[in-house]
ChimeraX commands (.cxc) that place a marker at each C-alpha (Angstrom):
marker #1 position 95.07,102.76,85.12 radius 0.5
marker #1 position 93.30,103.81,88.14 radius 0.5
marker #1 position 95.24,103.10,91.32 radius 0.5
marker #1 position 92.16,102.52,93.59 radius 0.5
marker #1 position 93.55,98.98,94.49 radius 0.5
marker #1 position 97.03,100.29,94.97 radius 0.5
marker #1 position 97.65,98.60,98.26 radius 0.5
marker #1 position 97.54,95.50,96.49 radius 0.5
marker #1 position 100.07,96.19,93.87 radius 0.5
marker #1 position 103.54,95.23,94.39 radius 0.5
marker #1 position 106.37,97.69,94.79 radius 0.5
marker #1 position 107.80,96.29,91.48 radius 0.5
marker #1 position 104.56,96.79,89.56 radius 0.5
marker #1 position 104.37,100.41,91.10 radius 0.5
marker #1 position 107.76,100.95,89.66 radius 0.5
marker #1 position 106.80,100.04,86.11 radius 0.5
marker #1 position 103.74,102.11,86.22 radius 0.5
marker #1 position 105.76,105.08,87.31 radius 0.5
marker #1 position 108.31,104.35,84.69 radius 0.5
marker #1 position 105.52,104.75,82.28 radius 0.5
marker #1 position 104.45,107.92,83.43 radius 0.5
marker #1 position 101.97,107.31,86.24 radius 0.5
marker #1 position 102.85,109.88,88.97 radius 0.5
marker #1 position 100.17,108.38,91.38 radius 0.5
marker #1 position 102.42,105.26,91.51 radius 0.5
marker #1 position 105.35,107.26,92.52 radius 0.5
marker #1 position 103.36,108.92,95.42 radius 0.5
marker #1 position 102.31,105.61,96.65 radius 0.5
marker #1 position 105.68,104.16,96.56 radius 0.5
marker #1 position 107.08,107.09,98.30 radius 0.5
marker #1 position 104.54,106.87,101.09 radius 0.5
marker #1 position 105.06,103.22,101.34 radius 0.5
marker #1 position 108.98,103.06,101.07 radius 0.5
marker #1 position 110.16,106.22,102.64 radius 0.5
marker #1 position 109.61,105.30,106.22 radius 0.5
marker #1 position 111.30,101.90,105.60 radius 0.5
marker #1 position 114.38,103.56,104.02 radius 0.5
marker #1 position 114.54,106.09,106.76 radius 0.5
marker #1 position 114.34,103.53,109.61 radius 0.5
marker #1 position 117.17,101.40,107.96 radius 0.5
marker #1 position 119.34,104.48,107.68 radius 0.5
marker #1 position 118.76,105.63,111.10 radius 0.5
marker #1 position 119.61,102.04,112.41 radius 0.5
marker #1 position 122.88,102.18,110.42 radius 0.5
marker #1 position 123.94,105.70,111.21 radius 0.5
marker #1 position 122.33,106.47,114.60 radius 0.5
marker #1 position 121.69,110.09,113.51 radius 0.5
marker #1 position 118.08,111.25,112.57 radius 0.5
marker #1 position 119.40,114.28,110.37 radius 0.5
marker #1 position 121.81,112.07,108.21 radius 0.5
marker #1 position 119.22,109.27,108.09 radius 0.5
marker #1 position 116.86,111.77,106.40 radius 0.5
marker #1 position 119.38,112.82,104.01 radius 0.5
marker #1 position 120.21,109.13,103.21 radius 0.5
marker #1 position 116.60,108.22,102.80 radius 0.5
marker #1 position 115.98,111.31,100.42 radius 0.5
marker #1 position 119.05,110.51,98.37 radius 0.5
marker #1 position 118.01,106.81,98.13 radius 0.5
marker #1 position 114.55,107.67,96.91 radius 0.5
marker #1 position 115.99,110.17,94.36 radius 0.5
marker #1 position 118.20,107.21,93.12 radius 0.5
marker #1 position 115.06,105.07,92.72 radius 0.5
marker #1 position 113.27,107.57,90.61 radius 0.5
marker #1 position 116.23,107.95,88.51 radius 0.5
marker #1 position 116.60,104.38,87.66 radius 0.5
marker #1 position 112.65,103.81,87.24 radius 0.5
marker #1 position 112.90,103.90,83.42 radius 0.5
marker #1 position 115.45,101.06,83.47 radius 0.5
marker #1 position 113.61,98.87,86.18 radius 0.5
marker #1 position 113.04,95.49,84.84 radius 0.5
marker #1 position 110.34,93.71,86.97 radius 0.5
marker #1 position 111.22,90.38,88.14 radius 0.5
marker #1 position 114.98,90.81,88.39 radius 0.5
marker #1 position 114.97,92.34,91.84 radius 0.5
marker #1 position 112.70,93.60,94.61 radius 0.5
marker #1 position 112.55,97.28,95.08 radius 0.5
marker #1 position 113.14,96.98,98.66 radius 0.5
marker #1 position 116.41,94.90,98.24 radius 0.5
marker #1 position 117.65,97.40,95.78 radius 0.5
marker #1 position 116.86,100.16,98.29 radius 0.5
marker #1 position 118.43,98.55,101.27 radius 0.5
marker #1 position 121.64,98.00,99.28 radius 0.5
marker #1 position 121.68,101.73,98.23 radius 0.5
marker #1 position 120.98,102.82,101.73 radius 0.5
marker #1 position 123.94,100.50,103.20 radius 0.5
marker #1 position 126.13,101.94,100.53 radius 0.5
marker #1 position 125.28,105.64,101.07 radius 0.5
marker #1 position 125.61,105.11,105.04 radius 0.5
marker #1 position 128.89,103.39,104.79 radius 0.5
marker #1 position 130.12,106.29,102.59 radius 0.5
marker #1 position 128.63,108.79,105.30 radius 0.5
marker #1 position 130.23,106.77,108.21 radius 0.5
marker #1 position 133.60,106.82,106.39 radius 0.5
marker #1 position 133.49,110.59,106.09 radius 0.5
marker #1 position 132.63,111.25,109.60 radius 0.5
marker #1 position 135.09,108.75,111.09 radius 0.5
marker #1 position 134.65,105.89,113.44 radius 0.5
marker #1 position 134.21,108.36,116.46 radius 0.5
marker #1 position 131.30,110.34,115.11 radius 0.5
marker #1 position 129.02,112.71,116.88 radius 0.5
marker #1 position 127.02,111.48,119.91 radius 0.5
marker #1 position 123.74,109.76,119.55 radius 0.5
marker #1 position 120.89,111.89,118.43 radius 0.5
marker #1 position 118.73,112.75,121.21 radius 0.5
marker #1 position 115.47,112.54,119.23 radius 0.5
marker #1 position 113.34,109.57,120.59 radius 0.5
marker #1 position 112.04,106.93,118.31 radius 0.5
marker #1 position 108.42,107.38,117.76 radius 0.5
marker #1 position 106.37,105.78,120.43 radius 0.5
marker #1 position 102.90,104.78,121.28 radius 0.5
marker #1 position 101.02,107.71,123.13 radius 0.5
marker #1 position 99.09,105.24,125.11 radius 0.5
marker #1 position 102.22,104.54,127.24 radius 0.5
marker #1 position 102.59,106.43,130.43 radius 0.5
marker #1 position 105.65,108.67,131.20 radius 0.5
marker #1 position 107.58,105.76,132.87 radius 0.5
marker #1 position 107.07,103.49,130.24 radius 0.5
marker #1 position 108.04,105.89,127.51 radius 0.5
marker #1 position 111.22,106.69,129.52 radius 0.5
marker #1 position 112.06,103.11,129.80 radius 0.5
marker #1 position 111.32,102.60,125.93 radius 0.5
marker #1 position 113.38,105.44,125.12 radius 0.5
marker #1 position 116.30,104.18,127.49 radius 0.5
marker #1 position 116.10,100.72,125.87 radius 0.5
marker #1 position 116.06,102.28,122.28 radius 0.5
marker #1 position 119.02,104.63,122.99 radius 0.5
marker #1 position 120.99,101.59,124.74 radius 0.5
marker #1 position 120.34,99.39,121.65 radius 0.5
marker #1 position 121.25,102.07,119.25 radius 0.5
marker #1 position 124.43,102.83,121.19 radius 0.5
marker #1 position 125.44,99.21,121.36 radius 0.5
marker #1 position 124.59,98.88,117.68 radius 0.5
marker #1 position 126.97,101.95,117.02 radius 0.5
marker #1 position 129.73,100.06,118.70 radius 0.5
marker #1 position 129.60,97.29,116.40 radius 0.5
marker #1 position 131.96,96.96,113.47 radius 0.5
marker #1 position 130.08,98.33,110.39 radius 0.5
marker #1 position 129.40,94.83,108.64 radius 0.5
marker #1 position 128.13,93.34,111.87 radius 0.5
marker #1 position 126.03,96.28,112.31 radius 0.5
marker #1 position 124.56,96.07,108.95 radius 0.5
marker #1 position 123.66,92.32,109.08 radius 0.5
marker #1 position 122.29,92.45,112.56 radius 0.5
marker #1 position 120.04,95.43,111.60 radius 0.5
marker #1 position 118.80,93.72,108.23 radius 0.5
marker #1 position 118.26,90.36,110.03 radius 0.5
marker #1 position 116.97,91.20,113.41 radius 0.5
marker #1 position 115.37,94.72,113.19 radius 0.5
marker #1 position 114.23,94.79,109.43 radius 0.5
marker #1 position 113.27,91.04,109.53 radius 0.5
marker #1 position 115.02,89.92,106.37 radius 0.5
marker #1 position 116.08,86.45,105.66 radius 0.5
marker #1 position 119.79,85.47,105.32 radius 0.5
marker #1 position 119.76,84.99,101.62 radius 0.5
marker #1 position 118.16,88.29,100.83 radius 0.5
marker #1 position 120.77,90.01,103.21 radius 0.5
marker #1 position 123.52,88.18,101.34 radius 0.5
marker #1 position 122.22,89.82,98.25 radius 0.5
marker #1 position 122.11,93.22,99.76 radius 0.5
marker #1 position 125.42,92.93,101.30 radius 0.5
marker #1 position 126.88,91.08,98.32 radius 0.5
marker #1 position 128.37,88.33,100.54 radius 0.5
marker #1 position 127.57,84.51,101.00 radius 0.5
marker #1 position 124.87,83.23,103.13 radius 0.5
marker #1 position 127.42,81.70,105.55 radius 0.5
marker #1 position 129.05,85.16,105.81 radius 0.5
marker #1 position 125.80,86.72,106.73 radius 0.5
marker #1 position 125.09,83.94,109.56 radius 0.5
marker #1 position 128.79,84.54,110.87 radius 0.5
marker #1 position 128.11,88.29,110.88 radius 0.5
marker #1 position 124.83,88.29,112.63 radius 0.5
marker #1 position 126.08,85.62,115.17 radius 0.5
marker #1 position 129.06,87.76,116.18 radius 0.5
marker #1 position 126.99,90.93,116.23 radius 0.5
marker #1 position 124.34,89.23,118.41 radius 0.5
marker #1 position 126.93,88.08,120.79 radius 0.5
marker #1 position 128.63,91.62,120.96 radius 0.5
marker #1 position 125.33,93.29,121.58 radius 0.5
marker #1 position 124.45,90.72,124.30 radius 0.5
marker #1 position 127.77,91.54,126.17 radius 0.5
marker #1 position 127.28,95.18,125.63 radius 0.5
marker #1 position 123.73,95.34,127.07 radius 0.5
marker #1 position 124.49,92.59,129.73 radius 0.5
marker #1 position 125.51,94.96,132.50 radius 0.5
marker #1 position 122.48,97.35,131.90 radius 0.5
marker #1 position 119.90,94.63,132.18 radius 0.5
marker #1 position 118.57,95.86,135.54 radius 0.5
marker #1 position 118.91,99.59,134.65 radius 0.5
marker #1 position 116.90,98.91,131.58 radius 0.5
marker #1 position 114.05,97.02,133.42 radius 0.5
marker #1 position 115.12,93.62,132.35 radius 0.5
marker #1 position 116.19,92.48,135.86 radius 0.5
marker #1 position 113.22,90.19,136.30 radius 0.5
marker #1 position 113.16,88.63,132.87 radius 0.5
marker link #1:1,2 radius 0.2
marker link #1:2,3 radius 0.2
marker link #1:3,4 radius 0.2
marker link #1:4,5 radius 0.2
marker link #1:5,6 radius 0.2
marker link #1:6,7 radius 0.2
marker link #1:7,8 radius 0.2
marker link #1:8,9 radius 0.2
marker link #1:9,10 radius 0.2
marker link #1:10,11 radius 0.2
marker link #1:11,12 radius 0.2
marker link #1:12,13 radius 0.2
marker link #1:13,14 radius 0.2
marker link #1:14,15 radius 0.2
marker link #1:15,16 radius 0.2
marker link #1:16,17 radius 0.2
marker link #1:17,18 radius 0.2
marker link #1:18,19 radius 0.2
marker link #1:19,20 radius 0.2
marker link #1:20,21 radius 0.2
marker link #1:21,22 radius 0.2
marker link #1:22,23 radius 0.2
marker link #1:23,24 radius 0.2
marker link #1:24,25 radius 0.2
marker link #1:25,26 radius 0.2
marker link #1:26,27 radius 0.2
marker link #1:27,28 radius 0.2
marker link #1:28,29 radius 0.2
marker link #1:29,30 radius 0.2
marker link #1:30,31 radius 0.2
marker link #1:31,32 radius 0.2
marker link #1:32,33 radius 0.2
marker link #1:33,34 radius 0.2
marker link #1:34,35 radius 0.2
marker link #1:35,36 radius 0.2
marker link #1:36,37 radius 0.2
marker link #1:37,38 radius 0.2
marker link #1:38,39 radius 0.2
marker link #1:39,40 radius 0.2
marker link #1:40,41 radius 0.2
marker link #1:41,42 radius 0.2
marker link #1:42,43 radius 0.2
marker link #1:43,44 radius 0.2
marker link #1:44,45 radius 0.2
marker link #1:45,46 radius 0.2
marker link #1:46,47 radius 0.2
marker link #1:47,48 radius 0.2
marker link #1:48,49 radius 0.2
marker link #1:49,50 radius 0.2
marker link #1:50,51 radius 0.2
marker link #1:51,52 radius 0.2
marker link #1:52,53 radius 0.2
marker link #1:53,54 radius 0.2
marker link #1:54,55 radius 0.2
marker link #1:55,56 radius 0.2
marker link #1:56,57 radius 0.2
marker link #1:57,58 radius 0.2
marker link #1:58,59 radius 0.2
marker link #1:59,60 radius 0.2
marker link #1:60,61 radius 0.2
marker link #1:61,62 radius 0.2
marker link #1:62,63 radius 0.2
marker link #1:63,64 radius 0.2
marker link #1:64,65 radius 0.2
marker link #1:65,66 radius 0.2
marker link #1:66,67 radius 0.2
marker link #1:67,68 radius 0.2
marker link #1:68,69 radius 0.2
marker link #1:69,70 radius 0.2
marker link #1:70,71 radius 0.2
marker link #1:71,72 radius 0.2
marker link #1:72,73 radius 0.2
marker link #1:73,74 radius 0.2
marker link #1:74,75 radius 0.2
marker link #1:75,76 radius 0.2
marker link #1:76,77 radius 0.2
marker link #1:77,78 radius 0.2
marker link #1:78,79 radius 0.2
marker link #1:79,80 radius 0.2
marker link #1:80,81 radius 0.2
marker link #1:81,82 radius 0.2
marker link #1:82,83 radius 0.2
marker link #1:83,84 radius 0.2
marker link #1:84,85 radius 0.2
marker link #1:85,86 radius 0.2
marker link #1:86,87 radius 0.2
marker link #1:87,88 radius 0.2
marker link #1:88,89 radius 0.2
marker link #1:89,90 radius 0.2
marker link #1:90,91 radius 0.2
marker link #1:91,92 radius 0.2
marker link #1:92,93 radius 0.2
marker link #1:93,94 radius 0.2
marker link #1:94,95 radius 0.2
marker link #1:95,96 radius 0.2
marker link #1:96,97 radius 0.2
marker link #1:97,98 radius 0.2
marker link #1:98,99 radius 0.2
marker link #1:99,100 radius 0.2
marker link #1:100,101 radius 0.2
marker link #1:101,102 radius 0.2
marker link #1:102,103 radius 0.2
marker link #1:103,104 radius 0.2
marker link #1:104,105 radius 0.2
marker link #1:105,106 radius 0.2
marker link #1:106,107 radius 0.2
marker link #1:107,108 radius 0.2
marker link #1:108,109 radius 0.2
marker link #1:109,110 radius 0.2
marker link #1:110,111 radius 0.2
marker link #1:111,112 radius 0.2
marker link #1:112,113 radius 0.2
marker link #1:113,114 radius 0.2
marker link #1:114,115 radius 0.2
marker link #1:115,116 radius 0.2
marker link #1:116,117 radius 0.2
marker link #1:117,118 radius 0.2
marker link #1:118,119 radius 0.2
marker link #1:119,120 radius 0.2
marker link #1:120,121 radius 0.2
marker link #1:121,122 radius 0.2
marker link #1:122,123 radius 0.2
marker link #1:123,124 radius 0.2
marker link #1:124,125 radius 0.2
marker link #1:125,126 radius 0.2
marker link #1:126,127 radius 0.2
marker link #1:127,128 radius 0.2
marker link #1:128,129 radius 0.2
marker link #1:129,130 radius 0.2
marker link #1:130,131 radius 0.2
marker link #1:131,132 radius 0.2
marker link #1:132,133 radius 0.2
marker link #1:133,134 radius 0.2
marker link #1:134,135 radius 0.2
marker link #1:135,136 radius 0.2
marker link #1:136,137 radius 0.2
marker link #1:137,138 radius 0.2
marker link #1:138,139 radius 0.2
marker link #1:139,140 radius 0.2
marker link #1:140,141 radius 0.2
marker link #1:141,142 radius 0.2
marker link #1:142,143 radius 0.2
marker link #1:143,144 radius 0.2
marker link #1:144,145 radius 0.2
marker link #1:145,146 radius 0.2
marker link #1:146,147 radius 0.2
marker link #1:147,148 radius 0.2
marker link #1:148,149 radius 0.2
marker link #1:149,150 radius 0.2
marker link #1:150,151 radius 0.2
marker link #1:151,152 radius 0.2
marker link #1:152,153 radius 0.2
marker link #1:153,154 radius 0.2
marker link #1:154,155 radius 0.2
marker link #1:155,156 radius 0.2
marker link #1:156,157 radius 0.2
marker link #1:157,158 radius 0.2
marker link #1:158,159 radius 0.2
marker link #1:159,160 radius 0.2
marker link #1:160,161 radius 0.2
marker link #1:161,162 radius 0.2
marker link #1:162,163 radius 0.2
marker link #1:163,164 radius 0.2
marker link #1:164,165 radius 0.2
marker link #1:165,166 radius 0.2
marker link #1:166,167 radius 0.2
marker link #1:167,168 radius 0.2
marker link #1:168,169 radius 0.2
marker link #1:169,170 radius 0.2
marker link #1:170,171 radius 0.2
marker link #1:171,172 radius 0.2
marker link #1:172,173 radius 0.2
marker link #1:173,174 radius 0.2
marker link #1:174,175 radius 0.2
marker link #1:175,176 radius 0.2
marker link #1:176,177 radius 0.2
marker link #1:177,178 radius 0.2
marker link #1:178,179 radius 0.2
marker link #1:179,180 radius 0.2
marker link #1:180,181 radius 0.2
marker link #1:181,182 radius 0.2
marker link #1:182,183 radius 0.2
marker link #1:183,184 radius 0.2
marker link #1:184,185 radius 0.2
marker link #1:185,186 radius 0.2
marker link #1:186,187 radius 0.2
marker link #1:187,188 radius 0.2
marker link #1:188,189 radius 0.2
marker link #1:189,190 radius 0.2
marker link #1:190,191 radius 0.2
marker link #1:191,192 radius 0.2
marker link #1:192,193 radius 0.2
marker link #1:193,194 radius 0.2
view
């Protein structure tokens, strides 16, 4: 099958194609999913190098299970979010709660911004990441999946293997904790007039 219209194929359809020997499908999925996996791992870990390792491992695991993938049973992204969460949890446990300081590498940014805007955007991203890092692990995971990745509570419940009510509770507590952690820095981060 020619993949000229690959942008219209679902991740699940591309998985089936790859499982049947179509290497172009794997390239498309890699291009499509690696940035998503990397961003999710970074949000959970707060360290770009570790996030790259986790993203690479998650994608390798995806390719290993491709032959057993059964289209319609789960979304590829849901499976990947769960793998990234598990790998990140293992990594956090190994390094302990007081891990290394937040990576200094800034988030990718729009080059149209001026230097002052870039500095403020970076300061806001770093403040958010530091506040996320201070949350308990399960709260951080729920908040990231809901408010940064934009997933719905039922999908998050499936990823985290908990009830929808537990997701709602975790995200509510996480949001309150983030609000409290960032409240004292509103003016410093340029939110004084908001």
